[in-house]
DRENKOLPA-709836 format. One line per 3 residues: number of its first residue (from 1); their letters; for each residue x, z, y of N, C-alpha, C. Coordinates in Angstrom, 3 decimals. Layout:
NUM> A> X Z Y X Z Y X Z Y | ...
***
This chain:
1> SKV> 107.167 91.806 91.797 108.485 91.763 91.203 109.559 92.312 92.196 | 109.371 92.279 93.400 110.308 92.903 94.298 110.164 94.526 94.232 | 108.868 94.812 94.115 108.579 96.326 94.040 109.325 96.844 92.628
4> EAG> 109.049 96.182 91.562 109.684 96.660 90.350 111.255 96.735 90.423 | 111.779 95.830 91.045 113.183 95.559 91.068 113.770 96.546 92.234 | 112.958 97.105 92.959 113.466 97.892 94.045 114.125 97.105 95.300
7> QME> 113.700 95.888 95.408 114.268 94.789 96.251 113.354 94.658 97.509 | 112.270 95.318 97.636 111.458 95.094 98.869 112.121 95.813 99.982 | 112.284 95.105 101.127 112.902 95.473 102.347 111.943 95.377 103.477
10> LEL> 111.928 96.332 104.420 111.125 96.344 105.604 111.706 95.653 106.731 | 111.040 94.976 107.537 111.478 94.430 108.827 110.607 95.186 109.954 | 111.093 96.169 110.472 110.347 97.096 111.418 110.221 96.484 112.854
13> TTF> 109.048 96.451 113.434 108.726 96.036 114.746 107.859 96.843 115.343 | 107.437 96.648 116.572 106.364 97.331 117.267 105.365 96.318 117.516 | 104.056 96.554 117.243 103.102 95.646 117.326 101.725 96.239 117.805
16> DAA> 100.817 95.427 118.204 99.463 95.889 118.635 98.703 96.481 117.607 | 98.293 97.620 117.603 97.472 98.282 116.651 96.099 97.624 116.324 | 95.388 97.451 117.562 94.064 96.984 117.453 93.963 95.522 116.659
19> AAF> 94.981 94.780 117.172 95.074 93.303 116.545 95.385 93.462 115.008 | 96.106 94.343 114.581 96.316 94.417 113.110 95.127 94.887 112.349 | 94.412 95.812 112.840 92.995 96.294 112.263 92.036 95.091 112.285
22> HYA> 91.922 94.571 113.384 90.879 93.484 113.655 91.175 92.271 112.711 | 92.456 92.089 112.497 92.802 90.968 111.674 92.458 91.213 110.240 | 92.801 92.383 109.660 92.530 92.762 108.362 90.942 92.742 108.126
25> LSL> 90.251 93.255 109.075 88.771 93.242 108.904 88.251 91.755 108.859 | 88.725 90.863 109.652 88.263 89.546 109.730 88.393 88.931 108.394 | 89.467 89.242 107.446 89.608 88.650 106.319 88.648 89.004 105.297
28> VRE> 87.874 90.183 105.334 86.927 90.706 104.550 85.545 90.572 104.995 | 85.322 90.078 106.294 84.091 90.154 106.892 83.067 89.229 106.171 | 83.473 88.079 105.761 82.536 87.100 105.101 82.105 87.679 103.681
31> RAA> 82.988 88.217 102.938 82.472 88.739 101.626 81.519 90.001 101.847 | 81.900 90.891 102.935 81.044 91.889 103.329 79.623 91.471 103.742 | 79.589 90.421 104.551 78.327 89.898 104.927 77.538 89.402 103.819
34> QHR> 78.233 88.738 102.797 77.382 88.128 101.647 76.767 89.299 100.800 | 77.279 90.556 100.933 76.760 91.626 100.092 76.169 92.669 101.025 | 75.864 92.323 102.378 75.221 93.232 103.309 76.075 94.577 103.437
37> VGL> 77.392 94.480 103.314 78.037 95.734 103.496 78.509 95.755 104.954 | 78.167 96.862 105.653 78.498 97.029 106.929 79.946 97.452 107.136 | 80.592 96.955 108.180 81.987 97.353 108.503 82.086 97.981 109.775
40> ALD> 82.853 99.043 109.848 83.048 99.849 111.183 84.529 100.138 111.314 | 84.891 100.172 112.566 86.220 100.473 112.932 86.390 101.503 114.140 | 87.104 102.519 113.919 87.277 103.491 114.965 88.814 103.845 115.096
43> VSE> 89.392 103.223 116.137 90.889 103.470 116.394 90.934 104.339 117.735 | 91.586 105.366 117.643 91.734 106.309 118.712 92.410 105.695 119.871 | 91.997 105.984 121.186 92.512 105.349 122.360 93.963 105.640 122.569
46> DLE> 94.491 106.697 122.143 95.906 106.869 122.259 96.843 106.001 121.240 | 96.157 105.332 120.274 96.996 104.550 119.383 96.918 103.087 119.859 | 97.953 102.671 120.663 97.973 101.327 121.083 98.897 100.408 120.375
49> VVR> 99.980 100.931 119.944 100.986 100.082 119.130 101.381 100.964 117.830 | 101.769 100.174 116.855 102.305 100.780 115.679 103.681 100.345 115.459 | 104.601 101.249 114.935 105.994 101.055 114.665 106.027 100.932 113.091
52> ADE> 106.106 99.683 112.592 106.237 99.428 111.083 106.585 97.985 110.786 | 106.625 97.663 109.519 106.667 96.226 109.117 105.349 95.615 109.203 | 105.119 94.772 110.316 103.760 94.386 110.500 103.181 93.452 109.283
55> LRF> 103.858 92.752 108.707 103.434 91.916 107.537 102.917 92.884 106.339 | 103.755 93.862 106.120 103.455 94.731 104.996 102.338 95.743 105.446 | 102.118 96.172 106.734 101.205 96.986 107.199 99.820 96.264 107.047
58> RQV> 99.723 95.016 107.371 98.541 94.315 107.268 98.272 94.171 105.790 | 99.231 94.070 104.865 98.951 93.895 103.419 98.289 95.218 102.846 | 98.834 96.350 103.377 98.240 97.681 103.016 96.879 97.630 103.388
61> LLN> 96.519 97.351 104.633 95.204 97.326 105.171 94.225 96.484 104.377 | 94.783 95.261 104.065 93.948 94.290 103.471 93.703 94.745 101.971 | 94.639 95.244 101.318 94.381 95.818 99.993 93.371 96.837 99.967
64> LLS> 93.395 97.832 100.813 92.423 98.908 100.762 91.060 98.421 101.161 | 91.068 97.560 102.264 89.734 96.942 102.570 89.019 96.092 101.559 | 89.809 95.288 101.022 89.355 94.336 99.863 88.684 95.236 98.847
67> NAV> 89.398 96.228 98.356 88.977 97.181 97.269 87.575 97.895 97.755 | 87.702 98.326 98.961 86.412 99.048 99.459 85.183 98.247 99.328 | 85.416 96.858 99.862 84.307 96.032 99.995 83.946 95.580 98.551
70> KFT> 84.794 95.357 97.593 84.564 94.955 96.161 83.779 95.986 95.465 | 84.145 97.286 95.631 83.540 98.249 94.773 82.245 98.874 95.592 | 81.894 98.319 96.633 80.523 98.946 97.324 79.374 98.139 97.044
73> DDG> 78.339 98.811 96.733 77.128 98.181 96.330 76.481 97.401 97.480 | 75.717 96.416 97.322 75.019 95.621 98.257 74.231 96.830 99.228 | 74.439 96.474 100.560 73.708 97.294 101.515 74.564 98.587 101.927
76> GSV> 75.742 98.747 101.300 76.628 99.814 101.616 77.287 99.704 102.873 | 78.326 100.538 102.996 79.218 100.507 104.275 80.632 100.812 103.905 | 81.483 100.215 104.807 82.932 100.624 104.816 83.391 100.998 106.162
79> AVA> 84.121 102.046 106.308 84.527 102.420 107.655 86.069 102.754 107.683 | 86.704 102.143 108.715 88.112 102.332 108.892 88.397 103.246 110.193 | 89.163 104.106 110.109 89.518 105.059 111.189 91.106 105.150 111.119
82> AWL> 91.517 105.200 112.439 93.077 105.324 112.739 93.266 106.324 113.903 | 94.182 107.172 113.746 94.500 108.103 114.810 95.988 108.555 114.677 | 96.496 109.175 115.766 97.859 109.891 115.763 97.850 111.411 115.652
85> EGS> 98.645 112.011 114.955 98.803 113.309 114.934 100.305 113.575 115.120 | 100.717 113.949 116.288 102.015 114.083 116.762 102.598 112.691 116.701 | 103.694 112.444 115.892 104.255 111.109 115.792 103.965 110.481 114.434
88> DLF> 102.898 110.934 113.816 102.460 110.370 112.480 101.149 109.544 112.712 | 101.067 108.379 112.153 99.866 107.529 112.125 99.130 107.824 110.913 | 97.851 108.090 111.068 96.829 108.360 109.854 95.807 107.244 109.951
91> VTV> 95.571 106.610 108.718 94.496 105.611 108.509 93.752 106.034 107.358 | 92.344 105.928 107.478 91.486 106.071 106.302 90.513 104.795 106.202 | 90.340 104.554 104.856 89.270 103.374 104.556 88.302 104.172 103.739
94> TDT> 87.141 104.333 104.202 86.094 105.111 103.383 84.810 104.146 103.050 | 84.413 104.078 101.769 83.340 103.378 101.410 82.294 104.097 100.923 | 81.072 103.587 100.640 79.954 104.216 99.962 79.685 103.655 98.543
97> GVG> 80.883 103.264 97.977 80.801 102.593 96.699 80.532 103.450 95.474 | 81.033 102.873 94.361 80.859 103.594 93.022 81.636 104.772 92.814 | 82.707 104.979 93.517 83.566 106.324 93.337 84.481 106.110 92.203
100> IPH> 85.330 107.114 92.174 86.335 107.160 91.177 86.290 108.618 90.504 | 86.245 108.679 89.149 86.378 110.078 88.425 87.623 110.793 88.733 | 87.609 112.014 88.810 88.751 112.850 89.253 89.973 112.581 88.359
103> VDQ> 89.630 112.384 87.089 90.830 112.186 86.121 91.509 110.859 86.280 | 90.864 109.922 86.993 91.520 108.658 87.298 92.145 108.515 88.497 | 92.034 109.393 89.513 92.596 109.485 90.903 93.922 109.283 90.969
106> ERI> 94.728 109.799 89.951 96.093 109.647 90.169 96.673 108.385 89.566 | 96.169 108.066 88.299 96.579 106.846 87.657 96.265 105.479 88.338 | 95.286 105.450 89.132 94.937 104.275 89.827 96.045 103.550 90.704
109> FDS> 97.033 104.473 91.055 98.194 103.899 91.707 99.211 103.395 90.731 | 99.016 103.462 89.477 100.025 102.879 88.506 99.594 101.474 88.277 | 100.590 100.650 87.657 100.406 99.281 87.607 99.247 99.075 86.556
112> FQQ> 98.503 97.978 86.936 97.470 97.456 85.958 96.364 98.392 85.765 | 96.121 99.337 86.605 95.039 100.345 86.339 93.979 100.086 87.460 | 92.717 100.151 87.051 91.548 100.078 88.046 90.677 101.246 88.059
115> GGR> 91.137 102.342 87.448 90.597 103.750 87.615 89.071 103.735 87.212 | 88.611 103.100 86.310 87.308 103.199 85.813 86.229 102.760 86.751 | 86.613 102.061 87.914 85.648 101.463 88.874 85.214 100.162 88.400
118> FVA> 84.221 100.020 87.632 83.872 98.771 87.015 82.575 98.275 87.717 | 82.628 96.884 88.046 81.430 96.319 88.441 81.136 95.128 87.507 | 80.058 94.471 87.794 79.640 93.324 86.956 80.779 92.328 86.827
121> STE> 81.492 91.986 87.682 82.594 90.986 87.625 83.800 91.414 88.306 | 84.625 92.468 87.811 85.657 93.049 88.482 86.764 92.074 88.315 | 87.443 91.648 89.401 88.483 90.770 89.441 89.846 91.526 89.922
124> GTG> 90.884 90.869 89.730 92.126 91.465 90.230 93.071 91.953 88.942 | 94.296 92.222 89.336 95.259 92.536 88.202 95.383 94.127 88.125 | 94.974 94.718 89.082 95.274 96.345 89.111 96.602 96.700 89.642
127> LGL> 97.235 95.682 90.423 98.491 95.977 91.052 98.342 96.188 92.531 | 97.230 96.049 93.169 97.174 96.113 94.551 97.485 97.569 95.054 | 97.037 98.553 94.493 97.310 99.966 94.958 98.665 100.273 94.493
130> TVT> 99.282 99.730 93.530 100.719 99.946 93.109 101.627 99.513 94.310 | 101.321 98.375 94.731 102.174 97.660 95.790 101.794 98.524 97.173 | 100.643 98.785 97.363 100.251 99.584 98.614 100.968 100.818 98.588
133> KRI> 101.042 101.597 97.621 101.748 102.815 97.453 103.170 102.746 97.796 | 103.864 101.689 97.275 105.268 101.482 97.459 105.622 101.132 98.911 | 104.622 100.350 99.487 104.924 99.977 100.935 104.865 101.134 101.857
136> VQL> 103.780 102.003 101.545 103.704 103.146 102.328 104.907 104.019 102.109 | 105.475 104.290 100.874 106.489 105.165 100.659 107.768 104.595 101.347 | 107.920 103.264 101.240 109.020 102.735 101.944 109.167 102.936 103.396
139> HGG> 108.052 103.200 104.080 107.856 103.545 105.461 108.055 105.041 105.611 | 108.211 105.826 104.566 108.396 107.167 104.599 107.070 107.967 104.604 | 106.003 107.357 104.281 104.697 107.891 104.407 104.168 108.333 103.053
142> RIW> 102.873 108.602 103.011 102.285 108.964 101.751 100.892 108.303 101.582 | 100.279 108.262 100.515 98.988 107.790 100.345 98.135 108.707 99.402 | 96.753 108.847 99.668 95.990 109.749 98.840 94.594 109.084 98.757
145> VTS> 93.833 109.802 97.836 92.329 109.283 97.691 91.636 110.577 97.480 | 90.355 110.611 98.038 89.341 111.514 97.638 88.091 110.677 97.402 | 87.605 111.105 96.139 86.430 110.236 95.634 85.549 111.135 94.608
148> APG> 84.392 110.739 94.434 83.530 111.253 93.402 82.533 110.100 92.880 | 82.149 109.963 91.669 81.361 108.953 91.233 80.043 108.971 91.813 | 79.453 107.855 92.247 78.219 107.710 92.885 78.268 108.157 94.428
151> VGS> 79.340 108.682 94.841 79.423 109.164 96.232 80.284 108.058 97.113 | 81.246 107.501 96.548 82.123 106.686 97.363 83.533 107.137 97.241 | 84.444 106.428 98.005 85.844 106.817 98.105 86.385 106.799 99.393
154> SFG> 87.470 107.567 99.590 88.126 107.502 100.930 89.642 107.457 100.649 | 90.237 106.258 100.920 91.612 106.149 100.671 92.278 106.355 102.132 | 93.425 107.182 102.123 94.063 107.328 103.383 95.670 107.193 103.186
157> FSI> 96.204 106.914 104.267 97.834 106.828 104.219 98.444 107.257 105.513 | 99.458 107.820 105.700 100.122 108.137 106.882 101.427 107.499 107.057 | 101.925 107.138 108.086 103.258 106.611 108.382 103.894 107.425 109.615
160> PGQ> 105.086 108.037 109.339 105.721 108.803 110.400 106.457 107.860 111.301 | 106.896 108.574 112.515 107.964 107.776 113.302 107.278 107.051 114.403 | 106.073 107.253 114.724 105.351 106.494 115.798 105.741 107.102 117.143
163> AAG> 106.113 106.180 118.021 106.580 106.759 119.294 105.381 107.131 120.234 | 105.452 108.291 120.707 104.333 108.890 121.483 104.389 108.152 122.850 | 102.987 107.692 123.187 102.916 107.200 124.614 103.238 105.787 124.670
166> GTR> 103.349 105.067 123.495 103.725 103.533 123.530 102.472 102.837 123.915 | 102.791 101.697 124.575 101.557 100.908 125.071 101.690 99.556 124.684 | 100.678 98.691 124.667 100.766 97.290 124.241 101.630 96.534 125.264
169> DAV> 101.793 96.927 126.625 102.519 96.196 127.534 104.067 96.477 127.139 | 104.338 97.425 126.276 105.698 97.781 125.949 106.195 97.136 124.756 | 105.236 96.372 124.029 105.664 95.838 122.755 106.853 94.885 122.908
172> ADA> 106.747 93.949 123.830 108.028 93.052 124.011 109.237 93.694 124.290 | 109.218 94.642 125.047 110.378 95.572 125.534 110.881 96.235 124.265 | 110.050 96.782 123.436 110.408 97.424 122.362 111.076 96.647 121.361
175> DAA> 110.451 95.487 121.092 111.077 94.402 120.177 112.574 94.017 120.559 | 112.713 93.889 121.926 113.991 93.494 122.393 114.981 94.661 122.157 | 114.578 95.804 122.368 115.538 96.944 122.216 115.835 97.077 120.832
178> LGD> 115.077 96.630 119.846 115.368 96.639 118.520 116.547 95.744 118.094 | 116.899 94.827 119.003 117.923 93.888 118.649 117.638 92.978 117.430 | 116.287 92.565 117.457 115.738 91.738 116.378 116.441 90.561 116.138
181> PRP> 117.159 90.285 115.077 117.996 89.122 114.922 117.219 87.778 114.663 | 115.854 87.823 114.268 115.203 86.766 114.055 114.960 85.631 115.100 | 114.948 84.398 114.844 114.662 83.498 116.006 113.233 83.800 116.449
184> TVV> 113.079 83.663 117.748 111.828 83.886 118.364 110.904 82.606 118.666 | 109.609 82.704 118.254 108.760 81.499 118.456 107.693 82.032 119.381 | 107.514 81.350 120.439 106.395 81.648 121.375 105.152 80.781 120.936
187> VVE> 104.072 81.483 120.671 102.752 80.754 120.194 101.777 80.967 121.416 | 101.410 79.706 121.891 100.439 79.869 122.959 99.074 79.482 122.329 | 98.151 80.412 122.286 96.862 80.169 121.635 95.815 81.101 122.310
190> DDE> 94.711 80.480 122.883 93.819 81.376 123.444 92.727 82.035 122.596 | 92.766 81.540 121.286 91.851 82.236 120.343 92.640 83.281 119.608 | 92.234 84.445 119.750 93.009 85.548 119.130 93.278 85.464 117.657
193> RSG> 92.278 85.277 116.964 92.338 85.157 115.494 93.276 84.032 115.035 | 93.142 82.891 115.688 94.055 81.751 115.338 95.542 82.065 115.634 | 95.646 82.758 116.675 97.045 83.208 117.097 97.626 84.218 116.105
196> ELV> 96.793 85.076 115.759 97.259 86.102 114.847 97.596 85.498 113.354 | 96.782 84.460 113.030 96.944 83.852 111.682 98.412 82.954 111.688 | 98.680 82.310 112.767 99.804 81.609 112.971 101.074 82.569 112.876
199> ALH> 100.834 83.721 113.731 101.916 84.628 113.777 102.184 85.224 112.431 | 101.192 85.484 111.555 101.465 85.988 110.323 102.233 85.088 109.350 | 101.998 83.818 109.544 102.776 82.820 108.654 104.158 82.670 109.252
202> LTA> 104.286 82.648 110.493 105.667 82.668 111.015 106.589 83.935 110.769 | 105.933 85.020 110.674 106.591 86.346 110.277 107.018 86.149 108.769 | 106.099 85.627 108.024 106.446 85.550 106.468 107.629 84.602 106.332
205> AGL> 107.695 83.462 107.310 108.913 82.640 107.323 110.139 83.019 107.789 | 110.189 84.464 108.299 111.396 84.890 108.730 111.602 84.780 110.245 | 110.617 84.409 110.999 110.569 84.258 112.447 109.943 85.403 113.139
208> RPV> 110.298 85.633 114.405 109.667 86.595 115.248 108.587 85.943 116.162 | 107.332 85.913 115.874 106.405 85.313 116.811 105.971 86.203 117.992 | 105.803 85.578 119.107 105.255 86.308 120.335 104.013 85.494 120.669
211> VIR> 102.820 86.070 120.533 101.601 85.492 120.782 101.071 85.640 122.226 | 100.955 84.415 122.912 100.564 84.515 124.292 99.210 83.839 124.452 | 98.368 84.402 125.208 96.963 83.885 125.313 96.775 82.751 126.437
214> DGR> 97.764 82.912 127.388 97.505 82.042 128.502 98.763 81.052 128.635 | 98.441 79.701 128.942 99.500 78.737 129.059 100.589 78.960 130.071 | 100.160 79.458 131.271 101.106 79.867 132.355 102.079 80.870 131.837
217> EGL> 101.536 81.931 131.289 102.321 83.121 130.863 103.212 82.495 129.833 | 102.822 81.640 128.885 103.674 81.129 127.909 104.833 80.374 128.422 | 104.750 79.493 129.529 105.654 78.802 130.124 106.648 79.742 130.789
220> A> 106.271 80.912 131.351 106.961 81.916 132.030 107.933 82.491 130.965
***
């Protein structure tokens, strides 16, 4: 409803790139395992942090990954790749699934469309790609798809404005420089996935989580 009303707003921060990708993969791993769908991740070494709305960025990744796993036959594979070109971030999610006819490749980004990719029990509203496209556009980026029936699909998106040479150690400094007005919550959690899950809920509640793996560092 926020998309349709033009009321979706971004809360830009700088966050760990690898953590965002691993988190999204963790949410589809169980379903992929049930259908023997292999998952692969390739993040370039120079991509350490991402400048975006972290919650929305993860939503985009999850939408694309969920679709890829859902429309991939048992025993297939899904591969995620991410890299920088200049100051632009590029991400692709490629599957070996049923594919999309060329005539449907534009309209699948429209509301309530599923682009002719039918499986025995296709669930969903057909809104995922609509929301995904809007989020990418709000970041000033673009989204695209290349596909063919029986061959699989590759969805890609790009987001400009990534700081060259950013590092994970600079995330806290970058957030401070942004003058983030949200209250800060320090989350001390040695399990990475649990920490990320708590952080995601705190972000959704309008807070700025800082996840610390070690108790002494948390006290400091």
